Short mmCIF file of the C-alpha atoms (twelve columns), coordinates in Angstrom:
data_MODEL
# 
_entry.id   MODEL 
# 
loop_
_atom_site.group_PDB 
_atom_site.id 
_atom_site.type_symbol 
_atom_site.label_atom_id 
_atom_site.label_alt_id 
_atom_site.label_comp_id 
_atom_site.label_asym_id 
_atom_site.label_seq_id 
_atom_site.Cartn_x 
_atom_site.Cartn_y 
_atom_site.Cartn_z 
_atom_site.pdbx_PDB_model_num 
ATOM 1   C CA . UNK A 1   78.188  122.518 103.967 1 
ATOM 2   C CA . UNK A 2   74.840  122.977 102.537 1 
ATOM 3   C CA . UNK A 3   71.168  121.752 103.796 1 
ATOM 4   C CA . UNK A 4   70.461  119.755 100.693 1 
ATOM 5   C CA . UNK A 5   67.143  118.100 101.878 1 
ATOM 6   C CA . UNK A 6   63.912  119.122 103.988 1 
ATOM 7   C CA . UNK A 7   63.808  115.714 105.772 1 
ATOM 8   C CA . UNK A 8   64.293  116.052 109.349 1 
ATOM 9   C CA . UNK A 9   63.907  112.407 110.236 1 
ATOM 10  C CA . UNK A 10  64.538  109.090 108.618 1 
ATOM 11  C CA . UNK A 11  61.634  106.567 107.634 1 
ATOM 12  C CA . UNK A 12  61.003  103.731 110.301 1 
ATOM 13  C CA . UNK A 13  64.254  101.672 110.089 1 
ATOM 14  C CA . UNK A 14  63.749  97.870  110.567 1 
ATOM 15  C CA . UNK A 15  65.069  95.813  113.545 1 
ATOM 16  C CA . UNK A 16  65.897  92.266  113.612 1 
ATOM 17  C CA . UNK A 17  68.243  91.493  116.682 1 
ATOM 18  C CA . UNK A 18  71.118  91.122  114.374 1 
ATOM 19  C CA . UNK A 19  71.731  94.499  112.714 1 
ATOM 20  C CA . UNK A 20  73.549  97.038  115.210 1 
ATOM 21  C CA . UNK A 21  73.964  100.053 112.967 1 
ATOM 22  C CA . UNK A 22  71.322  102.189 111.475 1 
ATOM 23  C CA . UNK A 23  72.728  105.357 108.829 1 
ATOM 24  C CA . UNK A 24  70.765  108.633 108.530 1 
ATOM 25  C CA . UNK A 25  71.459  111.575 105.795 1 
ATOM 26  C CA . UNK A 26  70.814  114.546 108.140 1 
ATOM 27  C CA . UNK A 27  73.714  117.302 108.521 1 
ATOM 28  C CA . UNK A 28  74.272  117.621 112.363 1 
ATOM 29  C CA . UNK A 29  76.999  119.073 114.345 1 
ATOM 30  C CA . UNK A 30  77.071  117.162 117.573 1 
ATOM 31  C CA . UNK A 31  76.241  113.662 118.290 1 
ATOM 32  C CA . UNK A 32  73.607  115.073 120.723 1 
ATOM 33  C CA . UNK A 33  71.833  116.457 117.728 1 
ATOM 34  C CA . UNK A 34  69.867  113.170 116.723 1 
ATOM 35  C CA . UNK A 35  66.982  111.579 119.137 1 
ATOM 36  C CA . UNK A 36  66.678  108.030 118.607 1 
ATOM 37  C CA . UNK A 37  63.289  106.159 119.123 1 
ATOM 38  C CA . UNK A 38  62.798  102.326 119.266 1 
ATOM 39  C CA . UNK A 39  59.693  100.356 119.091 1 
ATOM 40  C CA . UNK A 40  59.557  96.511  119.540 1 
ATOM 41  C CA . UNK A 41  57.118  94.840  117.614 1 
ATOM 42  C CA . UNK A 42  53.817  95.073  119.074 1 
ATOM 43  C CA . UNK A 43  54.832  97.745  121.540 1 
ATOM 44  C CA . UNK A 44  55.024  101.947 121.979 1 
ATOM 45  C CA . UNK A 45  57.813  104.063 120.981 1 
ATOM 46  C CA . UNK A 46  60.337  104.983 123.716 1 
ATOM 47  C CA . UNK A 47  63.436  107.216 123.324 1 
ATOM 48  C CA . UNK A 48  66.906  105.386 123.683 1 
ATOM 49  C CA . UNK A 49  69.755  107.021 125.767 1 
ATOM 50  C CA . UNK A 50  72.869  108.415 123.977 1 
ATOM 51  C CA . UNK A 51  75.863  106.814 125.299 1 
ATOM 52  C CA . UNK A 52  73.877  104.085 126.903 1 
ATOM 53  C CA . UNK A 53  71.935  102.718 124.374 1 
ATOM 54  C CA . UNK A 54  73.886  103.764 121.437 1 
ATOM 55  C CA . UNK A 55  76.401  105.939 120.087 1 
ATOM 56  C CA . UNK A 56  76.754  108.199 116.975 1 
ATOM 57  C CA . UNK A 57  79.641  107.918 114.227 1 
ATOM 58  C CA . UNK A 58  79.842  111.347 111.962 1 
ATOM 59  C CA . UNK A 59  80.000  111.144 108.209 1 
ATOM 60  C CA . UNK A 60  80.274  114.123 105.912 1 
ATOM 61  C CA . UNK A 61  76.412  114.808 105.545 1 
ATOM 62  C CA . UNK A 62  74.931  112.516 108.464 1 
ATOM 63  C CA . UNK A 63  76.281  109.531 110.195 1 
ATOM 64  C CA . UNK A 64  75.455  106.142 111.928 1 
ATOM 65  C CA . UNK A 65  73.742  105.562 115.095 1 
ATOM 66  C CA . UNK A 66  75.340  102.108 116.439 1 
ATOM 67  C CA . UNK A 67  74.278  99.987  119.356 1 
ATOM 68  C CA . UNK A 68  77.659  98.036  119.262 1 
ATOM 69  C CA . UNK A 69  79.582  98.593  122.493 1 
ATOM 70  C CA . UNK A 70  76.398  99.874  124.184 1 
ATOM 71  C CA . UNK A 71  73.802  97.005  124.334 1 
ATOM 72  C CA . UNK A 72  72.663  93.930  122.397 1 
ATOM 73  C CA . UNK A 73  71.236  94.259  119.133 1 
ATOM 74  C CA . UNK A 74  67.873  95.616  119.159 1 
ATOM 75  C CA . UNK A 75  65.345  92.919  119.128 1 
ATOM 76  C CA . UNK A 76  62.587  92.934  116.067 1 
ATOM 77  C CA . UNK A 77  60.991  96.045  115.669 1 
ATOM 78  C CA . UNK A 78  61.696  99.501  114.160 1 
ATOM 79  C CA . UNK A 79  63.964  102.452 114.919 1 
ATOM 80  C CA . UNK A 80  63.465  106.215 114.132 1 
ATOM 81  C CA . UNK A 81  66.195  108.968 113.976 1 
ATOM 82  C CA . UNK A 82  65.118  112.350 114.423 1 
ATOM 83  C CA . UNK A 83  67.539  115.651 114.210 1 
ATOM 84  C CA . UNK A 84  67.335  117.758 116.972 1 
ATOM 85  C CA . UNK A 85  69.583  120.566 117.200 1 
ATOM 86  C CA . UNK A 86  69.464  123.387 119.813 1 
ATOM 87  C CA . UNK A 87  67.270  126.753 119.061 1 
ATOM 88  C CA . UNK A 88  70.041  129.080 120.098 1 
ATOM 89  C CA . UNK A 89  72.771  130.869 118.304 1 
ATOM 90  C CA . UNK A 90  76.215  129.241 118.538 1 
ATOM 91  C CA . UNK A 91  78.441  132.022 117.618 1 
ATOM 92  C CA . UNK A 92  79.089  135.583 118.915 1 
ATOM 93  C CA . UNK A 93  80.641  137.775 116.117 1 
ATOM 94  C CA . UNK A 94  82.838  140.471 117.013 1 
ATOM 95  C CA . UNK A 95  83.436  143.746 115.307 1 
ATOM 96  C CA . UNK A 96  86.433  143.225 112.787 1 
ATOM 97  C CA . UNK A 97  86.183  139.500 113.903 1 
ATOM 98  C CA . UNK A 98  88.000  136.986 111.598 1 
ATOM 99  C CA . UNK A 99  84.844  135.707 109.814 1 
ATOM 100 C CA . UNK A 100 85.510  132.306 108.917 1 
ATOM 101 C CA . UNK A 101 83.731  131.180 105.767 1 
ATOM 102 C CA . UNK A 102 83.008  127.835 106.913 1 
ATOM 103 C CA . UNK A 103 81.561  129.445 110.445 1 
ATOM 104 C CA . UNK A 104 79.378  131.749 108.443 1 
ATOM 105 C CA . UNK A 105 77.998  128.560 106.330 1 
ATOM 106 C CA . UNK A 106 77.616  126.500 109.388 1 
ATOM 107 C CA . UNK A 107 75.418  129.255 111.034 1 
ATOM 108 C CA . UNK A 108 73.259  129.736 108.059 1 
ATOM 109 C CA . UNK A 109 72.740  125.703 107.766 1 
ATOM 110 C CA . UNK A 110 71.445  125.934 111.222 1 
ATOM 111 C CA . UNK A 111 69.104  128.650 110.753 1 
ATOM 112 C CA . UNK A 112 67.697  126.452 108.003 1 
ATOM 113 C CA . UNK A 113 67.740  123.063 109.968 1 
ATOM 114 C CA . UNK A 114 65.771  125.093 112.821 1 
ATOM 115 C CA . UNK A 115 63.327  126.116 110.058 1 
ATOM 116 C CA . UNK A 116 62.969  122.450 108.922 1 
ATOM 117 C CA . UNK A 117 62.609  121.300 112.534 1 
ATOM 118 C CA . UNK A 118 59.675  123.537 113.329 1 
ATOM 119 C CA . UNK A 119 57.813  122.655 109.619 1 
ATOM 120 C CA . UNK A 120 58.431  118.750 110.407 1 
ATOM 121 C CA . UNK A 121 56.498  119.580 113.957 1 
ATOM 122 C CA . UNK A 122 53.904  121.661 112.223 1 
ATOM 123 C CA . UNK A 123 53.159  119.380 109.601 1 
ATOM 124 C CA . UNK A 124 52.303  116.429 112.611 1 
ATOM 125 C CA . UNK A 125 50.029  118.846 114.069 1 
ATOM 126 C CA . UNK A 126 46.124  119.023 113.593 1 
ATOM 127 C CA . UNK A 127 45.332  122.116 111.260 1 
ATOM 128 C CA . UNK A 128 42.734  123.891 108.974 1 
ATOM 129 C CA . UNK A 129 42.634  123.626 105.291 1 
ATOM 130 C CA . UNK A 130 44.737  126.362 103.517 1 
ATOM 131 C CA . UNK A 131 41.245  128.231 102.369 1 
ATOM 132 C CA . UNK A 132 39.636  128.217 105.929 1 
ATOM 133 C CA . UNK A 133 38.856  131.453 107.204 1 
ATOM 134 C CA . UNK A 134 38.894  130.019 111.020 1 
ATOM 135 C CA . UNK A 135 41.164  131.793 113.274 1 
ATOM 136 C CA . UNK A 136 42.069  132.478 116.936 1 
ATOM 137 C CA . UNK A 137 40.535  128.998 118.085 1 
ATOM 138 C CA . UNK A 138 41.911  128.068 121.749 1 
ATOM 139 C CA . UNK A 139 42.101  124.841 123.736 1 
ATOM 140 C CA . UNK A 140 40.251  124.692 127.020 1 
ATOM 141 C CA . UNK A 141 42.046  124.127 130.155 1 
ATOM 142 C CA . UNK A 142 41.983  120.167 130.841 1 
ATOM 143 C CA . UNK A 143 38.808  118.544 132.811 1 
ATOM 144 C CA . UNK A 144 38.920  115.163 133.779 1 
ATOM 145 C CA . UNK A 145 36.504  112.606 131.782 1 
ATOM 146 C CA . UNK A 146 35.658  115.032 129.257 1 
ATOM 147 C CA . UNK A 147 36.356  115.592 125.797 1 
ATOM 148 C CA . UNK A 148 36.908  118.755 123.538 1 
ATOM 149 C CA . UNK A 149 34.191  119.648 121.098 1 
ATOM 150 C CA . UNK A 150 32.860  122.665 119.166 1 
ATOM 151 C CA . UNK A 151 30.701  125.283 121.243 1 
ATOM 152 C CA . UNK A 152 27.152  126.141 119.999 1 
ATOM 153 C CA . UNK A 153 28.247  128.744 117.587 1 
ATOM 154 C CA . UNK A 154 31.190  126.428 115.890 1 
ATOM 155 C CA . UNK A 155 33.525  129.049 116.409 1 
ATOM 156 C CA . UNK A 156 35.719  127.734 119.559 1 
ATOM 157 C CA . UNK A 157 36.527  124.706 121.298 1 
ATOM 158 C CA . UNK A 158 35.157  123.681 124.913 1 
ATOM 159 C CA . UNK A 159 34.927  120.681 127.001 1 
ATOM 160 C CA . UNK A 160 31.995  118.299 126.984 1 
ATOM 161 C CA . UNK A 161 30.649  115.536 128.747 1 
ATOM 162 C CA . UNK A 162 31.284  112.521 126.257 1 
ATOM 163 C CA . UNK A 163 27.616  111.175 125.426 1 
ATOM 164 C CA . UNK A 164 26.116  108.554 127.467 1 
ATOM 165 C CA . UNK A 165 28.185  109.428 130.446 1 
ATOM 166 C CA . UNK A 166 26.801  109.821 134.054 1 
ATOM 167 C CA . UNK A 167 25.803  113.414 134.573 1 
ATOM 168 C CA . UNK A 168 28.026  115.291 137.432 1 
ATOM 169 C CA . UNK A 169 27.270  115.319 140.966 1 
ATOM 170 C CA . UNK A 170 25.492  118.217 142.205 1 
ATOM 171 C CA . UNK A 171 28.070  120.215 144.528 1 
ATOM 172 C CA . UNK A 172 25.432  122.509 145.488 1 
ATOM 173 C CA . UNK A 173 22.103  121.460 145.270 1 
ATOM 174 C CA . UNK A 174 20.688  125.153 145.274 1 
ATOM 175 C CA . UNK A 175 22.230  125.670 142.147 1 
ATOM 176 C CA . UNK A 176 20.916  122.828 139.665 1 
ATOM 177 C CA . UNK A 177 22.964  124.161 136.840 1 
ATOM 178 C CA . UNK A 178 25.868  121.945 138.388 1 
ATOM 179 C CA . UNK A 179 23.730  118.982 136.897 1 
ATOM 180 C CA . UNK A 180 24.282  118.458 133.260 1 
ATOM 181 C CA . UNK A 181 20.746  119.150 131.820 1 
ATOM 182 C CA . UNK A 182 21.488  119.686 128.282 1 
ATOM 183 C CA . UNK A 183 18.277  119.675 126.372 1 
ATOM 184 C CA . UNK A 184 15.828  118.941 129.145 1 
ATOM 185 C CA . UNK A 185 12.781  117.304 128.376 1 
ATOM 186 C CA . UNK A 186 9.281   117.097 130.409 1 
ATOM 187 C CA . UNK A 187 9.396   114.696 133.272 1 
ATOM 188 C CA . UNK A 188 13.233  115.177 133.768 1 
ATOM 189 C CA . UNK A 189 14.612  115.395 137.516 1 
ATOM 190 C CA . UNK A 190 17.269  114.871 139.781 1 
ATOM 191 C CA . UNK A 191 17.032  111.594 141.872 1 
ATOM 192 C CA . UNK A 192 19.854  110.925 144.968 1 
ATOM 193 C CA . UNK A 193 21.258  107.422 143.827 1 
ATOM 194 C CA . UNK A 194 22.761  106.697 147.474 1 
ATOM 195 C CA . UNK A 195 26.082  108.524 146.936 1 
ATOM 196 C CA . UNK A 196 25.167  111.711 144.599 1 
ATOM 197 C CA . UNK A 197 22.664  113.418 143.052 1 
ATOM 198 C CA . UNK A 198 21.962  112.318 139.420 1 
ATOM 199 C CA . UNK A 199 19.559  113.614 136.736 1 
ATOM 200 C CA . UNK A 200 17.253  111.126 135.330 1 
ATOM 201 C CA . UNK A 201 15.335  111.568 132.210 1 
ATOM 202 C CA . UNK A 202 11.420  110.995 131.679 1 
ATOM 203 C CA . UNK A 203 10.809  109.980 135.279 1 
ATOM 204 C CA . UNK A 204 7.514   107.846 135.636 1 
ATOM 205 C CA . UNK A 205 6.882   106.877 139.654 1 
ATOM 206 C CA . UNK A 206 5.029   104.112 140.883 1 
ATOM 207 C CA . UNK A 207 5.231   105.665 144.106 1 
ATOM 208 C CA . UNK A 208 6.402   108.869 145.924 1 
ATOM 209 C CA . UNK A 209 8.153   108.178 149.619 1 
ATOM 210 C CA . UNK A 210 8.051   110.973 152.061 1 
ATOM 211 C CA . UNK A 211 10.928  110.153 154.363 1 
ATOM 212 C CA . UNK A 212 10.872  111.219 158.297 1 
ATOM 213 C CA . UNK A 213 13.495  113.562 159.646 1 
ATOM 214 C CA . UNK A 214 16.376  111.281 160.306 1 
ATOM 215 C CA . UNK A 215 15.267  108.172 158.512 1 
ATOM 216 C CA . UNK A 216 16.561  106.763 155.359 1 
ATOM 217 C CA . UNK A 217 13.958  105.327 152.417 1 
ATOM 218 C CA . UNK A 218 12.021  102.548 153.660 1 
ATOM 219 C CA . UNK A 219 12.426  103.315 157.355 1 
ATOM 220 C CA . UNK A 220 9.827   102.610 159.946 1 
ATOM 221 C CA . UNK A 221 7.695   106.161 160.394 1 
ATOM 222 C CA . UNK A 222 8.241   107.198 156.618 1 
ATOM 223 C CA . UNK A 223 4.750   107.381 154.651 1 
ATOM 224 C CA . UNK A 224 4.280   107.229 150.825 1 
ATOM 225 C CA . UNK A 225 1.573   108.076 148.269 1 
ATOM 226 C CA . UNK A 226 0.681   105.206 145.964 1 
ATOM 227 C CA . UNK A 227 -1.639  104.752 142.975 1 
ATOM 228 C CA . UNK A 228 -4.064  101.824 143.418 1 
ATOM 229 C CA . UNK A 229 -6.710  101.564 140.920 1 
ATOM 230 C CA . UNK A 230 -8.879  104.794 140.838 1 
ATOM 231 C CA . UNK A 231 -7.582  105.541 144.440 1 
ATOM 232 C CA . UNK A 232 -4.884  107.744 145.498 1 
ATOM 233 C CA . UNK A 233 -3.523  106.083 148.829 1 
ATOM 234 C CA . UNK A 234 -1.410  107.102 151.764 1 
ATOM 235 C CA . UNK A 235 0.416   104.342 153.282 1 
ATOM 236 C CA . UNK A 236 2.658   104.118 156.480 1 
ATOM 237 C CA . UNK A 237 5.697   102.229 157.128 1 
ATOM 238 C CA . UNK A 238 5.100   100.027 160.270 1 
ATOM 239 C CA . UNK A 239 7.076   97.200  161.525 1 
ATOM 240 C CA . UNK A 240 8.874   96.861  158.406 1 
ATOM 241 C CA . UNK A 241 5.773   96.771  156.351 1 
ATOM 242 C CA . UNK A 242 3.673   99.305  154.266 1 
ATOM 243 C CA . UNK A 243 0.081   99.738  156.012 1 
ATOM 244 C CA . UNK A 244 -2.662  101.332 154.339 1 
ATOM 245 C CA . UNK A 245 -4.042  104.251 156.109 1 
ATOM 246 C CA . UNK A 246 -7.757  105.380 156.042 1 
ATOM 247 C CA . UNK A 247 -6.881  108.320 153.692 1 
ATOM 248 C CA . UNK A 248 -7.880  107.718 150.299 1 
ATOM 249 C CA . UNK A 249 -8.943  109.992 147.045 1 
ATOM 250 C CA . UNK A 250 -10.666 109.237 144.211 1 
ATOM 251 C CA . UNK A 251 -8.598  110.131 141.257 1 
ATOM 252 C CA . UNK A 252 -10.723 108.562 138.118 1 
# 
């Protein structure tokens, strides 16, 4: 035989709840050399199981996938048949062995089919244009909730926090590099939100509270600085209310 086509898969075949047989024109040597995928209308592709969901009938240069005798006719959707022969050498030629013409032909055909399988996979992969000079690009290791993008030099890929996402928690407050501070601006700071440290941009405060050791914000015993008109005033938290103290300072 010979490999007369570069096709390594069928087009999407229509299923209708009635048809049970689907032909393919790809040379194979065993019924396990095709993978069958089915997608009901509006659904996603899932692989079917040989001898459970379907069987394979051979022809000279291809075959037929049939659900008859295995399962009910497939409901409305699409079916895809993909050739998948093992990437192994099946023949062990011995010295002065009887060199079968058919076996030679089969081995050559298998080699070509393996090349076609690789080409089919490559064609489904992202790749640069043929004239591109970009090489040695490596994917970074996965990081939860991040996306992949070009680095600042546009010569490799890196993990990035999606735009608009909340900056990550500070795991070591002595190392503020743990906070997302890309393009910092005057007034940026980190703030405790009750569960983690977050970066906030262009902070503007109406008052500044000093929390007594062991207290939380708003507890009695704390104090705060507040601007009232032209005065900077210190207030004390007493009896669940902020009470002005005698300390005042003119600022304008």
